[in-house]
N, CA, C and O atoms as a Tripos MOL2 file, in Angstrom:
@<TRIPOS>MOLECULE
protein
  232   231    58     0     0
PROTEIN
NO_CHARGES

@<TRIPOS>ATOM
      1 N          33.2400   11.5260   -7.0710 N.3       1 MET1
      2 CA         31.9710   10.9380   -6.2420 C.3       1 MET1
      3 C          31.2700   11.4090   -5.5090 C.2       1 MET1
      4 O          30.2330   10.8330   -5.1820 O.2       1 MET1
      5 N          31.5000   12.1970   -5.1890 N.am      2 GLY2
      6 CA         30.4520   13.4580   -4.5060 C.3       2 GLY2
      7 C          29.3190   13.7010   -5.1740 C.2       2 GLY2
      8 O          28.1530   13.3680   -4.9610 O.2       2 GLY2
      9 N          30.1040   14.6630   -6.4600 N.am      3 ILE3
     10 CA         29.2920   14.9690   -7.1150 C.3       3 ILE3
     11 C          28.4030   14.1430   -7.8580 C.2       3 ILE3
     12 O          27.3720   14.7070   -8.2240 O.2       3 ILE3
     13 N          28.5620   12.7700   -8.2190 N.am      4 THR4
     14 CA         27.9240   11.9090   -8.6250 C.3       4 THR4
     15 C          26.4560   11.3720   -8.1060 C.2       4 THR4
     16 O          25.3110   11.2750   -8.5470 O.2       4 THR4
     17 N          27.2650   11.0510   -6.7710 N.am      5 ASN5
     18 CA         26.1610   11.1240   -5.5930 C.3       5 ASN5
     19 C          24.9650   12.2510   -5.2670 C.2       5 ASN5
     20 O          23.8460   12.2030   -4.7560 O.2       5 ASN5
     21 N          25.7540   13.2140   -5.8020 N.am      6 THR6
     22 CA         24.6290   14.4740   -5.3710 C.3       6 THR6
     23 C          23.7810   14.8350   -6.5570 C.2       6 THR6
     24 O          22.8670   15.6600   -6.5550 O.2       6 THR6
     25 N          24.3730   13.8180   -7.9870 N.am      7 ALA7
     26 CA         23.1770   14.0340   -8.8780 C.3       7 ALA7
     27 C          22.5320   13.2480   -8.9810 C.2       7 ALA7
     28 O          21.6490   13.2670   -9.8380 O.2       7 ALA7
     29 N          22.7260   12.1420   -8.0730 N.am      8 GLY8
     30 CA         21.5520   11.0900   -8.0980 C.3       8 GLY8
     31 C          20.5770   11.0760   -6.6210 C.2       8 GLY8
     32 O          19.8350   10.1320   -6.3500 O.2       8 GLY8
     33 N          20.7460   12.3880   -5.6800 N.am      9 THR9
     34 CA         20.2430   12.3660   -4.3820 C.3       9 THR9
     35 C          19.3660   13.1330   -4.9920 C.2       9 THR9
     36 O          18.1840   12.8930   -4.7430 O.2       9 THR9
     37 N          19.6540   14.1530   -5.8600 N.am     10 ILE10
     38 CA         19.0620   15.6420   -5.6370 C.3      10 ILE10
     39 C          16.8380   15.2720   -6.6630 C.2      10 ILE10
     40 O          15.8610   16.0190   -6.6290 O.2      10 ILE10
     41 N          16.9840   13.9880   -7.2920 N.am     11 PRO11
     42 CA         15.8710   13.5970   -8.1760 C.3      11 PRO11
     43 C          14.9910   12.8480   -6.9180 C.2      11 PRO11
     44 O          13.8200   13.1700   -6.7140 O.2      11 PRO11
     45 N          15.4490   12.1660   -6.3770 N.am     12 GLY12
     46 CA         14.7540   11.0310   -4.9760 C.3      12 GLY12
     47 C          14.3200   12.4560   -3.3640 C.2      12 GLY12
     48 O          13.3390   12.2220   -2.6590 O.2      12 GLY12
     49 N          15.1880   13.7220   -3.0870 N.am     13 ILE13
     50 CA         14.6080   15.1680   -2.5230 C.3      13 ILE13
     51 C          13.1040   15.3910   -3.6540 C.2      13 ILE13
     52 O          11.9690   15.1440   -3.2490 O.2      13 ILE13
     53 N          13.3670   15.8380   -4.9280 N.am     14 ILE14
     54 CA         12.7410   16.3640   -5.4290 C.3      14 ILE14
     55 C          11.7130   15.6460   -5.5170 C.2      14 ILE14
     56 O          10.6420   16.2400   -5.3960 O.2      14 ILE14
     57 N          11.6830   14.2080   -5.7440 N.am     15 GLY15
     58 CA         10.2120   13.7420   -6.1580 C.3      15 GLY15
     59 C           9.6840   13.3190   -5.1040 C.2      15 GLY15
     60 O           8.4540   13.3060   -5.1370 O.2      15 GLY15
     61 N          10.2880   12.8730   -3.9290 N.am     16 VAL16
     62 CA          9.2870   12.5150   -2.9530 C.3      16 VAL16
     63 C           8.6650   14.2590   -1.8690 C.2      16 VAL16
     64 O           8.0450   14.2920   -0.8060 O.2      16 VAL16
     65 N           9.1710   15.4160   -2.7210 N.am     17 TYR17
     66 CA          8.0330   16.8080   -2.7430 C.3      17 TYR17
     67 C           7.2800   16.7160   -3.2020 C.2      17 TYR17
     68 O           6.1400   16.8070   -2.7460 O.2      17 TYR17
     69 N           7.5810   16.5070   -4.2460 N.am     18 VAL18
     70 CA          6.8890   17.0300   -4.9240 C.3      18 VAL18
     71 C           5.1580   15.7090   -4.5950 C.2      18 VAL18
     72 O           4.0750   16.2110   -4.2920 O.2      18 VAL18
     73 N           5.3310   14.0870   -4.7580 N.am     19 SER19
     74 CA          4.8900   13.6630   -4.4250 C.3      19 SER19
     75 C           3.6620   14.0660   -2.8510 C.2      19 SER19
     76 O           2.5020   13.6950   -2.6700 O.2      19 SER19
     77 N           4.5180   14.8910   -2.0260 N.am     20 GLY20
     78 CA          3.8300   15.0990   -1.2040 C.3      20 GLY20
     79 C           3.1590   16.1290   -1.6400 C.2      20 GLY20
     80 O           1.9620   15.8550   -1.7280 O.2      20 GLY20
     81 N           3.3950   17.1140   -1.9260 N.am     21 LEU21
     82 CA          2.6980   18.0920   -2.9060 C.3      21 LEU21
     83 C           1.2300   17.2570   -3.6370 C.2      21 LEU21
     84 O           0.0760   17.4340   -3.2460 O.2      21 LEU21
     85 N           1.5620   16.5390   -4.5200 N.am     22 THR22
     86 CA          0.4980   15.8620   -4.9300 C.3      22 THR22
     87 C          -0.3800   15.2200   -4.2230 C.2      22 THR22
     88 O          -1.3570   14.7120   -4.7730 O.2      22 THR22
     89 N          -0.2370   15.1620   -3.2750 N.am     23 LEU23
     90 CA         -1.0220   13.9210   -2.1880 C.3      23 LEU23
     91 C          -2.2550   14.7330   -1.6270 C.2      23 LEU23
     92 O          -3.4800   14.6070   -1.6310 O.2      23 LEU23
     93 N          -0.7780   16.1550   -0.8560 N.am     24 GLN24
     94 CA         -2.0890   16.7740   -0.4720 C.3      24 GLN24
     95 C          -3.0510   17.6470   -1.2460 C.2      24 GLN24
     96 O          -3.9980   18.2190   -0.7050 O.2      24 GLN24
     97 N          -2.7430   17.7320   -2.6480 N.am     25 ALA25
     98 CA         -3.8730   18.5590   -3.3570 C.3      25 ALA25
     99 C          -4.6250   17.6680   -4.1720 C.2      25 ALA25
    100 O          -5.4060   18.2040   -4.9580 O.2      25 ALA25
    101 N          -4.5610   16.4060   -4.1580 N.am     26 THR26
    102 CA         -5.4870   15.2800   -4.1620 C.3      26 THR26
    103 C          -6.5960   15.0720   -3.5300 C.2      26 THR26
    104 O          -7.8110   15.2440   -3.6160 O.2      26 THR26
    105 N          -5.5250   14.5080   -2.6530 N.am     27 GLY27
    106 CA         -5.8240   13.5970   -1.4410 C.3      27 GLY27
    107 C          -6.1890   12.0650   -1.5140 C.2      27 GLY27
    108 O          -6.9230   11.3440   -0.8380 O.2      27 GLY27
    109 N          -5.3380   11.8500   -2.6650 N.am     28 SER28
    110 CA         -5.5080   10.5800   -3.4060 C.3      28 SER28
    111 C          -4.2150    9.5020   -3.5430 C.2      28 SER28
    112 O          -3.1720   10.1450   -3.6600 O.2      28 SER28
    113 N          -4.0760    8.6070   -3.5550 N.am     29 TRP29
    114 CA         -3.0190    7.9090   -3.6250 C.3      29 TRP29
    115 C          -2.6260    7.8640   -5.0150 C.2      29 TRP29
    116 O          -1.4620    7.9010   -5.4150 O.2      29 TRP29
    117 N          -4.0030    7.7530   -5.9550 N.am     30 ALA30
    118 CA         -3.9610    6.9900   -7.2720 C.3      30 ALA30
    119 C          -3.0400    7.8140   -7.9760 C.2      30 ALA30
    120 O          -2.1950    7.2150   -8.6410 O.2      30 ALA30
    121 N          -3.0080    9.5570   -7.9740 N.am     31 ARG31
    122 CA         -2.3700    9.8740   -8.9310 C.3      31 ARG31
    123 C          -1.2070   10.1460   -8.4620 C.2      31 ARG31
    124 O          -0.3960   10.3780   -9.3590 O.2      31 ARG31
    125 N          -0.7840   10.2150   -7.3910 N.am     32 VAL32
    126 CA          0.8980    9.9940   -7.5600 C.3      32 VAL32
    127 C           1.3420    8.3990   -8.0100 C.2      32 VAL32
    128 O           2.2110    8.0860   -8.8230 O.2      32 VAL32
    129 N           0.7220    7.7690   -7.4500 N.am     33 PHE33
    130 CA          1.1350    6.5280   -8.5590 C.3      33 PHE33
    131 C           0.6590    6.4160  -10.6490 C.2      33 PHE33
    132 O           1.3120    5.8330  -11.5140 O.2      33 PHE33
    133 N          -0.6080    7.1820  -10.8120 N.am     34 GLN34
    134 CA         -0.9420    7.0640  -12.0900 C.3      34 GLN34
    135 C           0.4690    8.5480  -12.7170 C.2      34 GLN34
    136 O           0.6560    8.2140  -13.8870 O.2      34 GLN34
    137 N           1.2060    9.5870  -12.5020 N.am     35 VAL35
    138 CA          1.7730    9.9570  -12.2120 C.3      35 VAL35
    139 C           3.3350    9.1100  -12.7450 C.2      35 VAL35
    140 O           3.8910    9.4300  -13.7950 O.2      35 VAL35
    141 N           3.9200    7.9270  -11.7450 N.am     36 THR36
    142 CA          4.6480    7.4110  -11.6890 C.3      36 THR36
    143 C           4.4560    6.4510  -13.0640 C.2      36 THR36
    144 O           5.4500    6.1590  -13.7300 O.2      36 THR36
    145 N           3.3420    6.0620  -13.3790 N.am     37 ALA37
    146 CA          3.2410    4.9100  -14.2570 C.3      37 ALA37
    147 C           3.4550    5.5640  -15.8010 C.2      37 ALA37
    148 O           4.0490    5.2200  -16.8240 O.2      37 ALA37
    149 N           2.6970    6.6070  -15.4090 N.am     38 GLY38
    150 CA          3.4270    8.0620  -16.6370 C.3      38 GLY38
    151 C           5.6820    7.9000  -16.9820 C.2      38 GLY38
    152 O           6.5210    7.3220  -17.6740 O.2      38 GLY38
    153 N           5.5720    8.5790  -16.2370 N.am     39 VAL39
    154 CA          6.9900    8.5620  -16.1070 C.3      39 VAL39
    155 C           7.4990    6.9380  -16.7950 C.2      39 VAL39
    156 O           8.0170    6.8490  -17.9080 O.2      39 VAL39
    157 N           7.2650    5.8900  -16.0040 N.am     40 THR40
    158 CA          7.8700    4.9540  -16.3830 C.3      40 THR40
    159 C           7.7150    4.2740  -18.1720 C.2      40 THR40
    160 O           8.4370    3.6200  -18.9260 O.2      40 THR40
    161 N           6.5190    4.8120  -18.2230 N.am     41 PHE41
    162 CA          5.3660    4.2730  -20.1500 C.3      41 PHE41
    163 C           6.5320    5.2220  -20.4310 C.2      41 PHE41
    164 O           7.5680    4.5580  -20.4560 O.2      41 PHE41
    165 N           6.8150    6.8250  -20.7040 N.am     42 PHE42
    166 CA          7.4680    7.3190  -20.7470 C.3      42 PHE42
    167 C           9.0840    7.4200  -21.1730 C.2      42 PHE42
    168 O           9.7270    8.1860  -21.8900 O.2      42 PHE42
    169 N           9.3820    6.3340  -20.4160 N.am     43 GLY43
    170 CA         10.9760    5.7940  -20.3540 C.3      43 GLY43
    171 C          10.9190    4.7120  -21.2270 C.2      43 GLY43
    172 O          11.6660    4.4620  -22.1730 O.2      43 GLY43
    173 N           9.7420    3.9630  -20.7220 N.am     44 ARG44
    174 CA          9.7770    2.9130  -21.6960 C.3      44 ARG44
    175 C          10.2640    3.1360  -23.2580 C.2      44 ARG44
    176 O          11.3310    2.9820  -23.8520 O.2      44 ARG44
    177 N           8.7110    3.6520  -23.6830 N.am     45 VAL45
    178 CA          8.7680    3.9330  -25.5350 C.3      45 VAL45
    179 C          10.2530    4.4030  -25.4650 C.2      45 VAL45
    180 O          10.8990    3.5470  -26.0700 O.2      45 VAL45
    181 N          11.1050    5.3970  -24.9910 N.am     46 PHE46
    182 CA         11.8860    6.7470  -25.0430 C.3      46 PHE46
    183 C          13.2390    5.2820  -25.6640 C.2      46 PHE46
    184 O          13.9020    5.5290  -26.6710 O.2      46 PHE46
    185 N          13.4380    3.9420  -24.9370 N.am     47 PHE47
    186 CA         13.7570    3.1290  -24.5050 C.3      47 PHE47
    187 C          14.1550    2.5250  -25.9630 C.2      47 PHE47
    188 O          15.2470    2.4740  -26.5270 O.2      47 PHE47
    189 N          12.6140    2.0030  -26.4370 N.am     48 LEU48
    190 CA         12.5680    0.7250  -26.9460 C.3      48 LEU48
    191 C          12.9990    1.6350  -28.4110 C.2      48 LEU48
    192 O          13.5600    0.9770  -29.2870 O.2      48 LEU48
    193 N          12.6550    3.6640  -28.7800 N.am     49 ILE49
    194 CA         13.0570    3.7930  -30.4760 C.3      49 ILE49
    195 C          14.3780    3.9750  -30.1780 C.2      49 ILE49
    196 O          15.0560    3.7220  -31.1730 O.2      49 ILE49
    197 N          15.1390    4.3570  -29.0870 N.am     50 PHE50
    198 CA         16.4560    4.6830  -29.6070 C.3      50 PHE50
    199 C          17.5850    3.9110  -29.0060 C.2      50 PHE50
    200 O          18.7730    4.2210  -29.0950 O.2      50 PHE50
    201 N          17.0300    2.7440  -28.3080 N.am     51 ALA51
    202 CA         17.9150    1.7010  -28.1350 C.3      51 ALA51
    203 C          18.2970    1.0800  -29.1350 C.2      51 ALA51
    204 O          17.5290    0.9260  -30.0860 O.2      51 ALA51
    205 N          19.9650    0.4300  -29.1470 N.am     52 SER52
    206 CA         20.1510   -0.2220  -30.1080 C.3      52 SER52
    207 C          20.6650   -1.9720  -29.4610 C.2      52 SER52
    208 O          20.3680   -2.2460  -28.2990 O.2      52 SER52
    209 N          21.3860   -2.9740  -30.2910 N.am     53 GLY53
    210 CA         21.7860   -3.8180  -29.8860 C.3      53 GLY53
    211 C          23.4330   -3.6830  -30.1860 C.2      53 GLY53
    212 O          24.2240   -4.5800  -29.8950 O.2      53 GLY53
    213 N          23.7860   -2.5230  -30.7630 N.am     54 ARG54
    214 CA         25.2270   -2.4920  -31.6200 C.3      54 ARG54
    215 C          26.2990   -2.0990  -30.7290 C.2      54 ARG54
    216 O          26.2000   -1.1350  -29.9700 O.2      54 ARG54
    217 N          27.4750   -2.9500  -30.8280 N.am     55 ARG55
    218 CA         28.5810   -2.8620  -29.8920 C.3      55 ARG55
    219 C          29.2050   -1.3750  -29.9650 C.2      55 ARG55
    220 O          29.5580   -0.8080  -30.9990 O.2      55 ARG55
    221 N          29.2430   -1.0670  -29.1760 N.am     56 ILE56
    222 CA         29.9550    0.0760  -28.8970 C.3      56 ILE56
    223 C          31.3460    0.3540  -29.1740 C.2      56 ILE56
    224 O          31.9000    0.9800  -30.0780 O.2      56 ILE56
    225 N          31.8430   -0.3850  -27.9790 N.am     57 PHE57
    226 CA         33.4250   -0.6810  -27.8450 C.3      57 PHE57
    227 C          33.5600   -1.9310  -28.4330 C.2      57 PHE57
    228 O          32.5540   -2.6250  -28.5830 O.2      57 PHE57
    229 N          35.1790   -2.5110  -28.9590 N.am     58 ASP58
    230 CA         35.1090   -3.7850  -29.2540 C.3      58 ASP58
    231 C          36.4950   -4.0270  -27.9100 C.2      58 ASP58
    232 O          36.9330   -5.1520  -27.6710 O.2      58 ASP58
@<TRIPOS>BOND
     1     1     2 1
     2     2     3 1
     3     3     4 2
     4     3     5 am
     5     5     6 1
     6     6     7 1
     7     7     8 2
     8     7     9 am
     9     9    10 1
    10    10    11 1
    11    11    12 2
    12    11    13 am
    13    13    14 1
    14    14    15 1
    15    15    16 2
    16    15    17 am
    17    17    18 1
    18    18    19 1
    19    19    20 2
    20    19    21 am
    21    21    22 1
    22    22    23 1
    23    23    24 2
    24    23    25 am
    25    25    26 1
    26    26    27 1
    27    27    28 2
    28    27    29 am
    29    29    30 1
    30    30    31 1
    31    31    32 2
    32    31    33 am
    33    33    34 1
    34    34    35 1
    35    35    36 2
    36    35    37 am
    37    37    38 1
    38    38    39 1
    39    39    40 2
    40    39    41 am
    41    41    42 1
    42    42    43 1
    43    43    44 2
    44    43    45 am
    45    45    46 1
    46    46    47 1
    47    47    48 2
    48    47    49 am
    49    49    50 1
    50    50    51 1
    51    51    52 2
    52    51    53 am
    53    53    54 1
    54    54    55 1
    55    55    56 2
    56    55    57 am
    57    57    58 1
    58    58    59 1
    59    59    60 2
    60    59    61 am
    61    61    62 1
    62    62    63 1
    63    63    64 2
    64    63    65 am
    65    65    66 1
    66    66    67 1
    67    67    68 2
    68    67    69 am
    69    69    70 1
    70    70    71 1
    71    71    72 2
    72    71    73 am
    73    73    74 1
    74    74    75 1
    75    75    76 2
    76    75    77 am
    77    77    78 1
    78    78    79 1
    79    79    80 2
    80    79    81 am
    81    81    82 1
    82    82    83 1
    83    83    84 2
    84    83    85 am
    85    85    86 1
    86    86    87 1
    87    87    88 2
    88    87    89 am
    89    89    90 1
    90    90    91 1
    91    91    92 2
    92    91    93 am
    93    93    94 1
    94    94    95 1
    95    95    96 2
    96    95    97 am
    97    97    98 1
    98    98    99 1
    99    99   100 2
   100    99   101 am
   101   101   102 1
   102   102   103 1
   103   103   104 2
   104   103   105 am
   105   105   106 1
   106   106   107 1
   107   107   108 2
   108   107   109 am
   109   109   110 1
   110   110   111 1
   111   111   112 2
   112   111   113 am
   113   113   114 1
   114   114   115 1
   115   115   116 2
   116   115   117 am
   117   117   118 1
   118   118   119 1
   119   119   120 2
   120   119   121 am
   121   121   122 1
   122   122   123 1
   123   123   124 2
   124   123   125 am
   125   125   126 1
   126   126   127 1
   127   127   128 2
   128   127   129 am
   129   129   130 1
   130   130   131 1
   131   131   132 2
   132   131   133 am
   133   133   134 1
   134   134   135 1
   135   135   136 2
   136   135   137 am
   137   137   138 1
   138   138   139 1
   139   139   140 2
   140   139   141 am
   141   141   142 1
   142   142   143 1
   143   143   144 2
   144   143   145 am
   145   145   146 1
   146   146   147 1
   147   147   148 2
   148   147   149 am
   149   149   150 1
   150   150   151 1
   151   151   152 2
   152   151   153 am
   153   153   154 1
   154   154   155 1
   155   155   156 2
   156   155   157 am
   157   157   158 1
   158   158   159 1
   159   159   160 2
   160   159   161 am
   161   161   162 1
   162   162   163 1
   163   163   164 2
   164   163   165 am
   165   165   166 1
   166   166   167 1
   167   167   168 2
   168   167   169 am
   169   169   170 1
   170   170   171 1
   171   171   172 2
   172   171   173 am
   173   173   174 1
   174   174   175 1
   175   175   176 2
   176   175   177 am
   177   177   178 1
   178   178   179 1
   179   179   180 2
   180   179   181 am
   181   181   182 1
   182   182   183 1
   183   183   184 2
   184   183   185 am
   185   185   186 1
   186   186   187 1
   187   187   188 2
   188   187   189 am
   189   189   190 1
   190   190   191 1
   191   191   192 2
   192   191   193 am
   193   193   194 1
   194   194   195 1
   195   195   196 2
   196   195   197 am
   197   197   198 1
   198   198   199 1
   199   199   200 2
   200   199   201 am
   201   201   202 1
   202   202   203 1
   203   203   204 2
   204   203   205 am
   205   205   206 1
   206   206   207 1
   207   207   208 2
   208   207   209 am
   209   209   210 1
   210   210   211 1
   211   211   212 2
   212   211   213 am
   213   213   214 1
   214   214   215 1
   215   215   216 2
   216   215   217 am
   217   217   218 1
   218   218   219 1
   219   219   220 2
   220   219   221 am
   221   221   222 1
   222   222   223 1
   223   223   224 2
   224   223   225 am
   225   225   226 1
   226   226   227 1
   227   227   228 2
   228   227   229 am
   229   229   230 1
   230   230   231 1
   231   231   232 2
@<TRIPOS>SUBSTRUCTURE
     1 MET1         2 RESIDUE 1 A MET
     2 GLY2         6 RESIDUE 1 A GLY
     3 ILE3        10 RESIDUE 1 A ILE
     4 THR4        14 RESIDUE 1 A THR
     5 ASN5        18 RESIDUE 1 A ASN
     6 THR6        22 RESIDUE 1 A THR
     7 ALA7        26 RESIDUE 1 A ALA
     8 GLY8        30 RESIDUE 1 A GLY
     9 THR9        34 RESIDUE 1 A THR
    10 ILE10       38 RESIDUE 1 A ILE
    11 PRO11       42 RESIDUE 1 A PRO
    12 GLY12       46 RESIDUE 1 A GLY
    13 ILE13       50 RESIDUE 1 A ILE
    14 ILE14       54 RESIDUE 1 A ILE
    15 GLY15       58 RESIDUE 1 A GLY
    16 VAL16       62 RESIDUE 1 A VAL
    17 TYR17       66 RESIDUE 1 A TYR
    18 VAL18       70 RESIDUE 1 A VAL
    19 SER19       74 RESIDUE 1 A SER
    20 GLY20       78 RESIDUE 1 A GLY
    21 LEU21       82 RESIDUE 1 A LEU
    22 THR22       86 RESIDUE 1 A THR
    23 LEU23       90 RESIDUE 1 A LEU
    24 GLN24       94 RESIDUE 1 A GLN
    25 ALA25       98 RESIDUE 1 A ALA
    26 THR26      102 RESIDUE 1 A THR
    27 GLY27      106 RESIDUE 1 A GLY
    28 SER28      110 RESIDUE 1 A SER
    29 TRP29      114 RESIDUE 1 A TRP
    30 ALA30      118 RESIDUE 1 A ALA
    31 ARG31      122 RESIDUE 1 A ARG
    32 VAL32      126 RESIDUE 1 A VAL
    33 PHE33      130 RESIDUE 1 A PHE
    34 GLN34      134 RESIDUE 1 A GLN
    35 VAL35      138 RESIDUE 1 A VAL
    36 THR36      142 RESIDUE 1 A THR
    37 ALA37      146 RESIDUE 1 A ALA
    38 GLY38      150 RESIDUE 1 A GLY
    39 VAL39      154 RESIDUE 1 A VAL
    40 THR40      158 RESIDUE 1 A THR
    41 PHE41      162 RESIDUE 1 A PHE
    42 PHE42      166 RESIDUE 1 A PHE
    43 GLY43      170 RESIDUE 1 A GLY
    44 ARG44      174 RESIDUE 1 A ARG
    45 VAL45      178 RESIDUE 1 A VAL
    46 PHE46      182 RESIDUE 1 A PHE
    47 PHE47      186 RESIDUE 1 A PHE
    48 LEU48      190 RESIDUE 1 A LEU
    49 ILE49      194 RESIDUE 1 A ILE
    50 PHE50      198 RESIDUE 1 A PHE
    51 ALA51      202 RESIDUE 1 A ALA
    52 SER52      206 RESIDUE 1 A SER
    53 GLY53      210 RESIDUE 1 A GLY
    54 ARG54      214 RESIDUE 1 A ARG
    55 ARG55      218 RESIDUE 1 A ARG
    56 ILE56      222 RESIDUE 1 A ILE
    57 PHE57      226 RESIDUE 1 A PHE
    58 ASP58      230 RESIDUE 1 A ASP
Protein backbone atom coordinates (compact mmCIF):
# COMPACT_ATOMS: atom_id res chain seq x y z
CA MET A 1 0.00 0.00 0.00
CA GLY A 2 2.84 2.36 0.81
CA ILE A 3 4.55 1.78 -2.52
CA THR A 4 1.40 2.53 -4.51
CA ASN A 5 0.70 5.65 -2.44
CA THR A 6 4.25 6.84 -3.06
CA ALA A 7 3.93 6.16 -6.79
CA GLY A 8 0.69 8.15 -6.84
CA THR A 9 2.11 11.06 -4.84
CA ILE A 10 5.31 11.61 -6.80
CA PRO A 11 3.54 12.93 -9.96
CA GLY A 12 1.62 15.37 -7.75
CA ILE A 13 4.83 16.73 -6.26
CA ILE A 14 6.59 16.96 -9.62
CA GLY A 15 3.55 18.54 -11.27
CA VAL A 16 3.34 21.33 -8.71
CA TYR A 17 7.07 21.98 -9.05
CA VAL A 18 6.96 22.10 -12.87
CA SER A 19 3.86 24.32 -12.77
CA GLY A 20 5.70 26.73 -10.48
CA LEU A 21 8.72 26.81 -12.79
CA THR A 22 6.49 27.41 -15.80
CA LEU A 23 4.63 30.19 -14.00
CA GLN A 24 7.89 31.85 -12.99
CA ALA A 25 9.32 31.60 -16.51
CA THR A 26 6.27 32.92 -18.34
CA GLY A 27 4.50 34.98 -15.68
CA SER A 28 1.18 33.70 -16.97
CA TRP A 29 -1.20 30.95 -15.93
CA ALA A 30 -2.22 30.48 -19.57
CA ARG A 31 0.86 28.37 -20.38
CA VAL A 32 0.29 26.16 -17.32
CA PHE A 33 -3.29 25.47 -18.42
CA GLN A 34 -2.22 24.91 -22.03
CA VAL A 35 0.26 22.24 -20.95
CA THR A 36 -2.45 20.63 -18.81
CA ALA A 37 -4.87 20.68 -21.73
CA GLY A 38 -2.21 19.13 -23.99
CA VAL A 39 -1.55 16.27 -21.58
CA THR A 40 -5.29 15.67 -21.22
CA PHE A 41 -5.77 15.68 -24.99
CA PHE A 42 -2.91 13.22 -25.47
CA GLY A 43 -4.45 10.92 -22.86
CA ARG A 44 -7.81 11.10 -24.59
CA VAL A 45 -6.35 10.24 -28.01
CA PHE A 46 -4.28 7.39 -26.52
CA PHE A 47 -7.37 5.98 -24.83
CA LEU A 48 -9.47 6.22 -27.99
CA ILE A 49 -6.82 4.43 -30.03
CA PHE A 50 -6.01 1.59 -27.64
CA ALA A 51 -9.21 1.07 -25.60
CA SER A 52 -11.62 -1.74 -26.33
CA GLY A 53 -14.90 -3.04 -25.00
CA ARG A 54 -13.67 -6.62 -25.01
CA ARG A 55 -14.14 -8.53 -21.77
CA ILE A 56 -10.82 -9.55 -20.25
CA PHE A 57 -12.01 -11.71 -17.33
CA ASP A 58 -15.05 -13.98 -17.27
